[in-house]
N, C-alpha and C positions, 0 to 999 in steps of 0.2 A: 714278273711276267713269265708264264710258262714257255718252254723251249719253242713249241709250235707258234706261239704268239710272236716271238722274236723273228722267226723265219718268215712268217706271213707278213710282218711289218717290213721286213727287208724287201721282200718281193713287191710289196705295195709301193715302196719308195722308188723302185726302178721299173715298174710294170709297163709304162709307156714305151721304154726302151726294149723291153722283152718282147712286146708285140711287134716290133719291127724286125725281129730276128726269128726266122721260122724254126731254126733248130732249137732255140731256147723255148719257144712256144710249145713245140712238140714235146720237149722234155718236161716242162713244168706243168702245163695245164691239166694233163691227166691226173697228176698227183694232187693238184689243187682240187679237182672235182672229187676225187675219192675222199680226201680229207674233209671236204665240206659236206658231202652227202652220204658217203658210205660209213664213215666212222660213227656219226650219231645214230644211224640206223642199226648198226651192230650193237651199240651200247643199249638201245631200246629193247632189242631182242633178248638181252640178258636179264631183262626185268629191272633195269636200273634206270631211274628217272633223273637224269642229269640235265641241267640247263646247257644249252648250247653255248659254247665257249665264244668269246668275242672274236678269237682268231678264226673260228669256223664261220661266223657271220661275215667276216672280212674276206674269207676265201670265197664264199658264195657271191659276194660283191665283185670280186675279181673275175669269177666265172661268168657272171652276168655282163660285166663290162666287155669282156672278150667276146661273148656271143654277139654283142652290138657291133664291134670293131673288126671281127675276124672275117677273112674271105671264106667263101663257101668251100673252097678246096681245102683250106686249113681246118675248117670246122669238120669236114668229112674225115680227114686224116686223124685229127685228134680224137674224135668220137670213136673211131676204129681202134685207136690205141687204148682208150678207156675200156672198150669191150674186150680187147685182148687181155688186158690186166685183170679184169673181172673173171674172164675165162680161166686164166692162169690160177687165180685164187681158188676157183671151184675145182680144178683139176689137180692141184698140189696136194698130195696125200700127207705132207708134213704139217699142213695147217690144220690145227685142231678145230673140230666143229664147235659151234656155240652151244 
């Protein structure tokens, strides 16, 4: 199992507990979103046709589960964090363009 698969499996096993802790939710959910949705998109822009990893499907499931269970305030804060991270990627001149 790839490293990301182990990490996602670990998060899955304690996800209900994570959702009860705002700090953990804010810390983990943006990364889960980026792993589930941004990584496959970036790979496709390179012209590589890779199948989505099971861990990415699991991460999408975690994101969807959180969307159903999260409060509106937490959703707004988390989405703003995702936007901030995406903005940072775009502004960081040390990140090589694809």
